[in-house]
C-alpha positions as CSV (number, residue, x, y, z in Angstrom):
1,Q,18.1,22.2,8.8
2,V,17.7,19.0,7.8
3,Q,16.9,17.2,4.1
4,L,16.3,14.3,2.7
5,V,16.0,12.6,-0.6
6,E,14.7,9.3,-0.9
7,S,15.1,7.7,-4.1
8,G,15.0,4.1,-6.1
9,G,11.7,3.2,-6.4
10,G,10.1,1.2,-8.7
11,L,7.7,-1.3,-9.9
12,V,8.8,-5.3,-9.4
13,Q,8.1,-8.6,-9.5
14,A,7.6,-10.4,-6.0
15,G,10.8,-12.4,-5.0
16,G,12.3,-9.9,-6.5
17,S,14.8,-7.1,-4.9
18,L,15.0,-2.7,-4.8
19,R,17.6,-0.5,-3.4
20,L,16.0,3.1,-1.8
21,S,19.0,5.4,-1.2
22,C,18.4,8.5,1.4
23,A,20.5,11.9,0.1
24,A,20.9,13.1,3.8
25,S,22.1,16.8,4.3
26,G,21.8,19.9,6.0
27,R,24.3,19.0,9.7
28,T,26.3,16.4,11.1
29,F,24.1,13.6,12.3
30,G,25.9,12.3,15.1
31,S,23.7,10.2,17.1
32,Y,21.4,10.9,14.9
33,R,18.7,8.0,13.9
34,M,17.8,7.4,10.4
35,G,14.6,5.3,9.6
36,W,12.5,4.3,6.6
37,F,8.8,3.8,7.3
38,R,6.0,3.0,4.6
39,Q,2.4,4.1,3.4
40,A,0.5,1.7,1.7
41,P,-2.8,2.3,0.2
42,G,-5.5,3.6,3.2
43,K,-3.0,2.2,5.9
44,E,-0.9,4.0,8.4
45,R,2.5,5.1,8.0
46,E,4.8,1.9,9.7
47,F,7.9,1.5,10.5
48,V,10.4,-0.9,8.5
49,A,13.9,0.4,10.4
50,S,16.5,2.5,11.6
51,I,20.1,2.7,11.7
52,V,22.0,4.8,14.6
53,W,24.5,6.9,12.6
54,N,27.0,6.9,14.5
55,G,27.6,2.9,15.4
56,G,25.8,1.7,13.2
57,F,23.2,-0.4,15.8
58,T,20.0,-1.2,13.7
59,N,16.1,-1.6,13.9
60,Y,13.9,-3.7,12.1
61,A,10.2,-3.8,11.8
62,D,9.1,-8.1,12.2
63,S,7.7,-8.0,8.9
64,V,11.3,-7.4,7.1
65,K,13.4,-9.1,9.6
66,G,15.8,-11.6,6.8
67,R,14.2,-10.0,4.4
68,F,15.6,-5.8,4.7
69,T,19.1,-4.4,5.4
70,I,19.6,-1.0,6.4
71,S,22.8,0.4,5.7
72,R,24.3,4.4,5.8
73,D,27.1,5.6,3.8
74,T,28.8,8.3,6.2
75,S,31.0,9.4,3.6
76,K,28.0,9.9,0.9
77,N,25.6,11.5,3.7
78,T,23.5,7.7,2.4
79,V,21.6,5.8,4.0
80,Y,20.0,2.9,1.8
81,L,17.5,-0.3,2.8
82,Q,18.1,-2.9,0.3
83,M,14.7,-4.7,-0.2
84,S,14.9,-8.8,-1.3
85,S,12.4,-11.5,-1.6
86,L,10.4,-8.5,-2.4
87,K,6.1,-9.4,-1.6
88,P,3.3,-7.6,-3.1
89,E,2.6,-6.3,0.6
90,D,5.7,-4.9,0.3
91,T,4.1,-2.2,-1.7
92,A,3.7,1.6,-0.9
93,V,5.3,4.6,-0.4
94,Y,8.5,4.8,1.8
95,Y,9.7,7.3,3.4
96,C,13.4,8.3,4.4
97,A,13.3,10.5,8.7
98,A,16.0,11.4,10.9
99,G,15.6,12.4,14.3
100,L,17.5,12.5,17.5
101,Y,14.8,11.9,20.1
102,E,12.2,11.4,18.1
103,Y,11.6,11.6,14.1
104,D,11.5,15.3,12.8
105,A,13.0,15.3,9.9
106,W,11.0,13.7,6.5
107,G,11.5,12.7,2.7
108,Q,9.0,13.2,0.5
109,G,8.5,9.7,-0.9
110,T,9.2,7.0,-3.4
111,Q,7.1,5.0,-4.6
112,V,7.5,0.7,-4.2
113,T,5.5,-1.9,-6.1
114,V,4.9,-5.4,-6.2
115,S,3.4,-7.1,-8.5
116,S,2.3,-10.4,-7.9
């Protein structure tokens, strides 16, 4: 069974940076897509970024393009989300997800708070 554990969240000032990590275990990920999603208070969960485990093809939400970078280290079975130029509207719980055709494994989430 796939297990995903996020870390790296915290409080940061607007304009600052944070790097989130997602430690993945439970299987060989092969062609899996690994994604980051976020959910702000009172809002629905939204897609942030994704990466294909093999090959590294990436995709980003328009709201984070040019500011966030998703990457993976296959030797550590870890996916990262480097977040720069953070804005107060990036405040949310960030979730790591994994799946082959749809996202069917989720982490517990890590809080990111950006102060103005």
